N, C-alpha and C positions, 0 to 999 in steps of 0.2 A: 408198751406191754405193762409197765408199772402202773400207769393210770387205770388200766383195765382191771387189774387186781384190786386196787383201791376201791374202784366203783363196785366190784362184786362184794367186797367185804362190807361196804357201806349198805348195800341193798340187803344183805343177809342180816345185818344188825337192825335195819328198818323192819324187815319181815318178822324178826323176833319181837319187836315192839308192837307190831300190829297184832300178833298172835296173843300177846299178854294182855292187850287192852281191847280185844275184839268184842267183849261182852258189853262194853259200855259205849255211850254215844260220844263222839269226838266233837267238841265244840270250839275247836281252834280255827284258824283262818281257812277260807274256802280254797279249794284246789283250782278254781277258775277266776280269772281276772274279770274286771267289769266288761271288757270287750268280748269275753267268751274264750279267750285264749287260755292255755293251760299254765298254771303256776307250779313251778318245781319246788319240791321240798328243800329247805335250807338246813333243817335239823329234824330231830326225832320228836315225837309227841311228848308233851309234859303232863305230869299228873293233874296239875291244876286246870288243864284244858279239857279234862274229861268230865262228862255229865253222867247222869244216871238215867235208867229207863224210867218213864213216868209211872207213878203209882196210880193204878186204875182202881179207885175206891168202888167196891161192890156193896150191894144191899145184902145185909146178913148180920150175924152176931158180931158185936164190936171187937175188932182186932186192931191194935196200934202197933207201929214200928218206929223205933227211935233210930235216927240217923245222925252221924256227926256232920256238922256243917263247918264252914270256914270261920275262923276267929274263935274256935273253941266252943261255939254254941251247938245246940242240938235242935234238930227238927223232929216234929212228931208227924208221922204219916198215918193216915187212916187207911188201912188195907181193906177193912170192911166195917160198916156201921149200920145201925138200924134206928138211930135217933137223930132228930134234927131240931135245932133251936129255931122255932118259927116265930117271926115278928107279927103280932096281930094288932088290932086297934087298942086293945086292953094292955098289952105288954108282950112279954116273950113266954112262949109255951114250949115245953119239951114234947115234941110229937113223934109218933112212931112212923117210920118210913115203910110204905108198903111196896111201891116199885117206881121205876122210872117211866114217865110218860112221854117226855120229849127231851132231846139233847142235841142242840145246834152244833156242838163240837164234832159230833160223829153220829150219823144215823144208826150205826151198828151198836153203839152204846146202849141204845134203848132196849134191844132185846137181850143184851148181856147184862142189864141192870148196873151199869157203871155210872157213878156220880161224878160230875165235874162242875166247875163254876158255870152257871147259866142253865144247867139242866132243870127241867120241870119234873118234880117228884110228887107222887100221890102220898099224902100223909093222913093221919087221923083227923087233922084239922081241915083238910081240903088240899087242893093242888097248891104247891109252893115252888118258887124259883130259888135255886141255890145261889147265895151271894158270896160265900166263902170258897176257898180252895182246899178241899179235904185232903188232897195229896201233899199239901204244904203245911196246913194248920192242924190237921188231925181232928177237925170237928166240922159239922155241917151246920151252917147258918142259912136261913131261907126267909123269904117274905111271901105272903099269900098273894096269889094272882087272882085278878077279878074275872 
């Protein structure tokens, strides 16, 4: 009887932790073993195991978000941007982003105009492939595609 009560209390505490952290992605150990078997929880989630939702940078008026990172540093996330630093033969040019032409990360990102690394964007200089991570760096760097 005593074991059943402890188990119930432990489950209630775990349920509370799940409710607290349900908005964020859990990046701890998998609940499955290599063999496919289930791995039982040995402890509750920890704050350092939590991730954040990806920043889906959109085409639009520039909007930056500052996020605290580990080690007392700060990350700059580009929530929206309309300028890209495009590398040309002559040097680097600040070009206006018009829209997203292709995005291998997710085909739905094209119609939603979401910029990620590897996306092909239409700029005032021509079509360019994004080489930076706007959700991590806060800026869009790109190279012209032939």
